[in-house]
C-alpha positions, -999 to +999 in steps of 0.1 A: +290+082-293+319+071-315+319+035-316+355+020-311+367-001-339+366-037-320+336-027-298+315-051-316+308-074-292+295-048-264+264-047-288+236-064-292+236-086-323+210-088-350+185-110-336+183-135-365+163-166-355+134-134-363+145-129-395+148-166-407+111-165-413+113-190-441+131-224-451+145-222-492+117-240-503+089-215-494+108-182-494+093-153-512+121-156-541+117-162-575+119-194-589+153-179-604+165-165-575+158-202-554+182-218-584+211-189-578+208-194-536+207-228-541+232-231-566+261-210-542+250-230-511+254-263-530+287-254-539+300-243-505+284-278-488+287-303-516+316-321-497+294-326-473+274-352-493+282-386-509+272-395-544+242-415-529+228-387-509+220-364-538+186-363-525+193-359-491+214-331-500+184-310-514+164-316-491+187-299-466+197-274-480+157-262-493+151-263-456+177-237-448+165-207-433+158-179-455+152-139-442+158-106-450+181-080-434+184-040-446+219-035-448+220-007-482+217+028-475+189+027-505+167+005-480+169-021-502+167-057-485+189-081-484+191-119-485+203-138-453+203-179-452+212-195-425+221-236-428+202-258-403+214-277-371+237-297-393+257-273-411+266-257-370+294-267-352+292-278-314+297-241-304+264-226-333+284-212-356+260-217-390+267-220-423+253-184-431+254-163-465+243-123-475+227-118-512+220-087-522+198-081-553+216-061-585+203-055-622+176-088-616+201-114-608+213-122-565+253-121-562+270-139-530+281-104-513+292-124-481+299-168-472+313-173-439+302-186-406+288-181-372+265-171-346+261-137-346+252-108-372+264-070-359+249-040-383+268-015-371+263+023-378+290+025-404+292+024-437+314+023-463+307+026-505+266+025-493+268-011-477+260-003-438+294-024-422+290-056-404+307-081-381+301-120-371+311-136-344+316-172-337+323-185-309+357-208-300+350-214-271+332-201-240+362-179-231+372-172-263+353-155-293+363-141-326+345-109-344+351-103-381+343-071-394+335-065-429+332-036-455+314-034-484+338-029-520+309-027-545+311-058-549+304-079-520+315-077-481+355-076-474+372-088-439+386-050-430+394-063-388+393-097-375+397-100-331+396-122-305+381-111-272+394-135-253+383-144-213+407-158-190+406-190-168+403-182-132+406-210-104+390-186-081+356-170-087+368-137-091+359-120-121+387-114-152+382-087-177+379-097-214+408-083-236+410-083-270+439-101-296+439-097-332+429-129-350+461-152-360 
């Protein structure tokens, strides 16, 4: 059965916790790959620290969680990096990055934040389409859908699943609305 384009919220998300088996400090990466990831992630989180906190900044980034996932049709593995608790919001959305290996270099394929990674059955340009789910509140989940464009993941859709709030206990059907 074909998946409706905005049914990601019905799919089982990728088990991120099971994939994040290492920290950046001890992940099975070359020192060059570790340095590349560090530089890119640091450029995203650098402003969360003052100049006096540079050592704390380095320790925090080296504790980020690292894992892998096969998104390419050829079965190659891509690297997932996720911020730790201090880089997650109150609703559980965390900073997240996906890296691909190209010509002996790591390249950033996607930098985002979210709580869920949904690997879709569809492919674009040789890579699986993905959706990142994040919680705006207990009643609103946002899904951003990405497709591969030979350089990285680019947004192709965005929608929210909204569960209406009710004063009674009757179940409410969620509805889908485009992102604003």
